[in-house]
BALOBA-1460 file (C-alpha; in Angstrom, 3 decimals):
// residues 175
<rec num="1" residu="m" x="-1.472" y="-14.358" z="-7.793"/>
<rec num="2" residu="s" x="2.341" y="-14.329" z="-7.908"/>
<rec num="3" residu="t" x="3.925" y="-11.151" z="-6.662"/>
<rec num="4" residu="r" x="7.025" y="-11.481" z="-8.912"/>
<rec num="5" residu="g" x="6.980" y="-8.430" z="-11.185"/>
<rec num="6" residu="l" x="3.476" y="-7.562" z="-10.017"/>
<rec num="7" residu="a" x="4.012" y="-3.926" z="-9.080"/>
<rec num="8" residu="g" x="5.741" y="-3.124" z="-12.354"/>
<rec num="9" residu="q" x="2.595" y="-4.163" z="-14.222"/>
<rec num="10" residu="l" x="0.198" y="-1.980" z="-12.239"/>
<rec num="11" residu="e" x="-1.116" y="1.331" z="-13.489"/>
<rec num="12" residu="l" x="-2.789" y="4.282" z="-11.846"/>
<rec num="13" residu="g" x="-6.386" y="3.211" z="-11.258"/>
<rec num="14" residu="d" x="-5.480" y="-0.288" z="-10.039"/>
<rec num="15" residu="h" x="-6.133" y="-1.633" z="-6.550"/>
<rec num="16" residu="i" x="-5.137" y="-5.136" z="-5.544"/>
<rec num="17" residu="c" x="-4.944" y="-7.267" z="-2.446"/>
<rec num="18" residu="a" x="-1.623" y="-9.072" z="-2.906"/>
<rec num="19" residu="f" x="-0.924" y="-12.217" z="-0.917"/>
<rec num="20" residu="v" x="2.717" y="-12.558" z="0.096"/>
<rec num="21" residu="d" x="4.712" y="-15.128" z="2.041"/>
<rec num="22" residu="g" x="6.391" y="-13.113" z="4.757"/>
<rec num="23" residu="a" x="8.003" y="-9.728" z="5.228"/>
<rec num="24" residu="d" x="10.781" y="-10.323" z="2.676"/>
<rec num="25" residu="e" x="8.295" y="-10.929" z="-0.131"/>
<rec num="26" residu="g" x="6.325" y="-7.893" z="1.020"/>
<rec num="27" residu="l" x="9.510" y="-5.813" z="0.832"/>
<rec num="28" residu="d" x="10.044" y="-7.128" z="-2.695"/>
<rec num="29" residu="v" x="6.597" y="-5.819" z="-3.724"/>
<rec num="30" residu="m" x="7.362" y="-2.471" z="-2.066"/>
<rec num="31" residu="t" x="10.670" y="-2.276" z="-3.934"/>
<rec num="32" residu="q" x="8.940" y="-2.996" z="-7.251"/>
<rec num="33" residu="t" x="6.351" y="-0.315" z="-6.500"/>
<rec num="34" residu="v" x="8.976" y="2.263" z="-5.612"/>
<rec num="35" residu="s" x="11.060" y="1.507" z="-8.699"/>
<rec num="36" residu="a" x="8.049" y="1.707" z="-11.046"/>
<rec num="37" residu="g" x="6.786" y="4.847" z="-9.298"/>
<rec num="38" residu="l" x="10.114" y="6.622" z="-9.586"/>
<rec num="39" residu="d" x="10.299" y="5.727" z="-13.277"/>
<rec num="40" residu="a" x="6.772" y="7.099" z="-13.805"/>
<rec num="41" residu="g" x="7.265" y="10.279" z="-11.782"/>
<rec num="42" residu="d" x="4.732" y="9.310" z="-9.110"/>
<rec num="43" residu="k" x="4.700" y="9.972" z="-5.386"/>
<rec num="44" residu="i" x="5.047" y="6.750" z="-3.371"/>
<rec num="45" residu="m" x="3.778" y="6.077" z="0.145"/>
<rec num="46" residu="l" x="4.471" y="2.849" z="1.992"/>
<rec num="47" residu="f" x="2.550" y="2.042" z="5.160"/>
<rec num="48" residu="v" x="4.608" y="-0.639" z="6.884"/>
<rec num="49" residu="e" x="4.043" y="-2.949" z="9.818"/>
<rec num="50" residu="s" x="5.954" y="-6.236" z="9.381"/>
<rec num="51" residu="l" x="9.238" y="-4.361" z="9.131"/>
<rec num="52" residu="l" x="10.307" y="-1.159" z="10.821"/>
<rec num="53" residu="p" x="10.305" y="1.913" z="8.561"/>
<rec num="54" residu="i" x="14.097" y="2.189" z="8.898"/>
<rec num="55" residu="a" x="14.513" y="-1.427" z="7.694"/>
<rec num="56" residu="v" x="12.261" y="-0.744" z="4.704"/>
<rec num="57" residu="r" x="14.230" y="2.392" z="3.807"/>
<rec num="58" residu="a" x="17.498" y="0.438" z="4.035"/>
<rec num="59" residu="g" x="16.066" y="-2.334" z="1.845"/>
<rec num="60" residu="l" x="14.888" y="0.195" z="-0.715"/>
<rec num="61" residu="e" x="18.264" y="1.929" z="-0.825"/>
<rec num="62" residu="r" x="20.003" y="-1.401" z="-1.446"/>
<rec num="63" residu="s" x="17.565" y="-2.425" z="-4.183"/>
<rec num="64" residu="v" x="16.561" y="0.812" z="-5.856"/>
<rec num="65" residu="a" x="19.947" y="2.495" z="-5.251"/>
<rec num="66" residu="a" x="20.420" y="6.246" z="-5.334"/>
<rec num="67" residu="s" x="17.192" y="6.871" z="-7.234"/>
<rec num="68" residu="v" x="15.265" y="6.761" z="-3.927"/>
<rec num="69" residu="a" x="16.889" y="10.074" z="-3.093"/>
<rec num="70" residu="a" x="16.279" y="11.515" z="-6.580"/>
<rec num="71" residu="r" x="13.519" y="13.860" z="-5.411"/>
<rec num="72" residu="p" x="13.265" y="14.609" z="-1.683"/>
<rec num="73" residu="g" x="9.921" y="13.486" z="-0.270"/>
<rec num="74" residu="q" x="8.935" y="11.446" z="-3.313"/>
<rec num="75" residu="v" x="9.110" y="8.214" z="-1.296"/>
<rec num="76" residu="q" x="7.601" y="8.168" z="2.184"/>
<rec num="77" residu="v" x="7.751" y="5.202" z="4.553"/>
<rec num="78" residu="l" x="5.264" y="5.480" z="7.404"/>
<rec num="79" residu="s" x="3.855" y="3.324" z="10.167"/>
<rec num="80" residu="g" x="0.878" y="1.197" z="9.136"/>
<rec num="81" residu="r" x="-0.633" y="1.643" z="12.583"/>
<rec num="82" residu="d" x="-0.502" y="5.425" z="12.202"/>
<rec num="83" residu="a" x="-2.164" y="5.193" z="8.785"/>
<rec num="84" residu="y" x="-4.875" y="2.647" z="9.567"/>
<rec num="85" residu="l" x="-5.460" y="3.172" z="13.302"/>
<rec num="86" residu="p" x="-5.057" y="6.918" z="13.887"/>
<rec num="87" residu="a" x="-7.511" y="6.863" z="16.790"/>
<rec num="88" residu="g" x="-6.485" y="3.416" z="18.039"/>
<rec num="89" residu="r" x="-9.281" y="1.748" z="16.099"/>
<rec num="90" residu="f" x="-9.942" y="0.943" z="12.447"/>
<rec num="91" residu="e" x="-12.407" y="3.414" z="10.974"/>
<rec num="92" residu="p" x="-12.675" y="2.809" z="7.205"/>
<rec num="93" residu="a" x="-14.245" y="6.188" z="6.381"/>
<rec num="94" residu="r" x="-11.499" y="8.014" z="8.254"/>
<rec num="95" residu="v" x="-8.767" y="6.014" z="6.487"/>
<rec num="96" residu="i" x="-10.342" y="6.634" z="3.075"/>
<rec num="97" residu="d" x="-10.616" y="10.370" z="3.807"/>
<rec num="98" residu="s" x="-6.919" y="10.390" z="4.716"/>
<rec num="99" residu="l" x="-6.008" y="8.553" z="1.507"/>
<rec num="100" residu="v" x="-8.022" y="11.066" z="-0.534"/>
<rec num="101" residu="g" x="-6.018" y="13.833" z="1.132"/>
<rec num="102" residu="h" x="-2.730" y="12.117" z="0.225"/>
<rec num="103" residu="i" x="-3.844" y="11.701" z="-3.395"/>
<rec num="104" residu="e" x="-4.875" y="15.340" z="-3.668"/>
<rec num="105" residu="q" x="-1.621" y="16.509" z="-2.065"/>
<rec num="106" residu="a" x="0.434" y="14.435" z="-4.520"/>
<rec num="107" residu="g" x="-1.323" y="16.227" z="-7.385"/>
<rec num="108" residu="r" x="-0.756" y="19.643" z="-5.816"/>
<rec num="109" residu="d" x="2.921" y="18.737" z="-5.380"/>
<rec num="110" residu="g" x="3.222" y="18.136" z="-9.127"/>
<rec num="111" residu="y" x="3.263" y="14.354" z="-9.200"/>
<rec num="112" residu="r" x="1.526" y="12.442" z="-11.971"/>
<rec num="113" residu="g" x="-0.121" y="10.187" z="-9.372"/>
<rec num="114" residu="l" x="0.281" y="8.404" z="-6.048"/>
<rec num="115" residu="r" x="1.311" y="4.788" z="-5.468"/>
<rec num="116" residu="l" x="0.254" y="3.409" z="-2.098"/>
<rec num="117" residu="v" x="1.363" y="0.140" z="-0.516"/>
<rec num="118" residu="g" x="-0.236" y="-0.912" z="2.745"/>
<rec num="119" residu="d" x="1.174" y="-3.750" z="4.827"/>
<rec num="120" residu="m" x="-2.017" y="-5.008" z="6.447"/>
<rec num="121" residu="t" x="-0.280" y="-6.958" z="9.236"/>
<rec num="122" residu="w" x="-1.529" y="-4.377" z="11.758"/>
<rec num="123" residu="a" x="-4.938" y="-6.092" z="11.487"/>
<rec num="124" residu="l" x="-3.596" y="-9.274" z="13.122"/>
<rec num="125" residu="s" x="-3.626" y="-7.532" z="16.511"/>
<rec num="126" residu="e" x="-7.423" y="-7.377" z="16.090"/>
<rec num="127" residu="p" x="-7.934" y="-3.697" z="16.915"/>
<rec num="128" residu="p" x="-11.484" y="-2.423" z="17.357"/>
<rec num="129" residu="g" x="-13.183" y="-2.093" z="13.959"/>
<rec num="130" residu="v" x="-11.038" y="-4.725" z="12.216"/>
<rec num="131" residu="d" x="-14.221" y="-6.674" z="11.433"/>
<rec num="132" residu="q" x="-14.805" y="-4.003" z="8.746"/>
<rec num="133" residu="l" x="-11.593" y="-4.840" z="6.875"/>
<rec num="134" residu="a" x="-13.075" y="-6.871" z="3.994"/>
<rec num="135" residu="g" x="-15.747" y="-4.208" z="3.454"/>
<rec num="136" residu="y" x="-13.069" y="-1.517" z="3.487"/>
<rec num="137" residu="e" x="-11.136" y="-3.301" z="0.727"/>
<rec num="138" residu="a" x="-14.269" y="-3.272" z="-1.440"/>
<rec num="139" residu="q" x="-15.037" y="0.387" z="-0.620"/>
<rec num="140" residu="v" x="-11.519" y="1.611" z="-1.296"/>
<rec num="141" residu="n" x="-11.797" y="0.449" z="-4.930"/>
<rec num="142" residu="q" x="-13.852" y="3.610" z="-5.567"/>
<rec num="143" residu="l" x="-10.882" y="5.711" z="-4.523"/>
<rec num="144" residu="y" x="-8.766" y="4.493" z="-7.421"/>
<rec num="145" residu="m" x="-11.293" y="4.652" z="-10.233"/>
<rec num="146" residu="d" x="-10.346" y="8.149" z="-11.361"/>
<rec num="147" residu="g" x="-6.808" y="7.007" z="-12.209"/>
<rec num="148" residu="r" x="-4.897" y="9.350" z="-9.894"/>
<rec num="149" residu="a" x="-3.563" y="6.574" z="-7.651"/>
<rec num="150" residu="l" x="-2.937" y="2.871" z="-7.337"/>
<rec num="151" residu="g" x="-3.067" y="0.758" z="-4.229"/>
<rec num="152" residu="v" x="-1.467" y="-2.495" z="-3.181"/>
<rec num="153" residu="c" x="-2.639" y="-4.007" z="0.105"/>
<rec num="154" residu="l" x="-0.239" y="-6.695" z="1.295"/>
<rec num="155" residu="y" x="-1.569" y="-9.707" z="3.181"/>
<rec num="156" residu="d" x="0.797" y="-12.366" z="4.487"/>
<rec num="157" residu="r" x="-1.033" y="-15.571" z="3.576"/>
<rec num="158" residu="r" x="0.901" y="-17.450" z="6.266"/>
<rec num="159" residu="a" x="-0.288" y="-15.127" z="9.038"/>
<rec num="160" residu="f" x="-3.863" y="-14.171" z="8.108"/>
<rec num="161" residu="p" x="-6.761" y="-16.566" z="8.644"/>
<rec num="162" residu="r" x="-7.873" y="-18.182" z="5.383"/>
<rec num="163" residu="d" x="-11.479" y="-17.156" z="6.070"/>
<rec num="164" residu="l" x="-10.504" y="-13.478" z="6.041"/>
<rec num="165" residu="l" x="-8.409" y="-13.848" z="2.889"/>
<rec num="166" residu="r" x="-11.389" y="-15.447" z="1.115"/>
<rec num="167" residu="e" x="-13.571" y="-12.452" z="2.036"/>
<rec num="168" residu="l" x="-11.253" y="-9.960" z="0.327"/>
<rec num="169" residu="p" x="-12.284" y="-8.686" z="-3.104"/>
<rec num="170" residu="p" x="-10.539" y="-10.433" z="-5.980"/>
<rec num="171" residu="s" x="-7.209" y="-8.946" z="-6.962"/>
<rec num="172" residu="g" x="-7.004" y="-7.204" z="-10.277"/>
<rec num="173" residu="r" x="-7.725" y="-3.970" z="-11.960"/>
<rec num="174" residu="t" x="-10.595" y="-1.809" z="-10.908"/>
<rec num="175" residu="p" x="-13.175" y="-1.227" z="-13.677"/>
């Protein structure tokens, strides 16, 4: 699936595994997500790994301009390792619980919904529990079904093994 214009077409309730070619294309998807989220009045969280958070923020400010600062805290750029490996290992249930908390907090903070982008490059270091990644992607679909959030998981097709990419659930809208 081409990532050009992808994020602008997504709606709350969607979850996709997007295959990108490198960090620059991943940043492009993040920029699209932020722009669409700001336009919709959503909270946006980016979990980054291929690029440092400061580089992502700088890229967003160049592309999305002053609107990134429109509402303080509306756009958060965080470490992917902190999000996916809080205990130094990948524990899908723990990550999903954390995502549920972020979704609920976005609602309490008055946002229409939450847009999440996860750069999955952290998995290439093969932390304990990473063998559960494909199953996690299938499980996390349930999280989005109520239409309060959307998720984009970025996989660099040049870096990830083809076998793993084939195991991921098909990209598209959740039922």
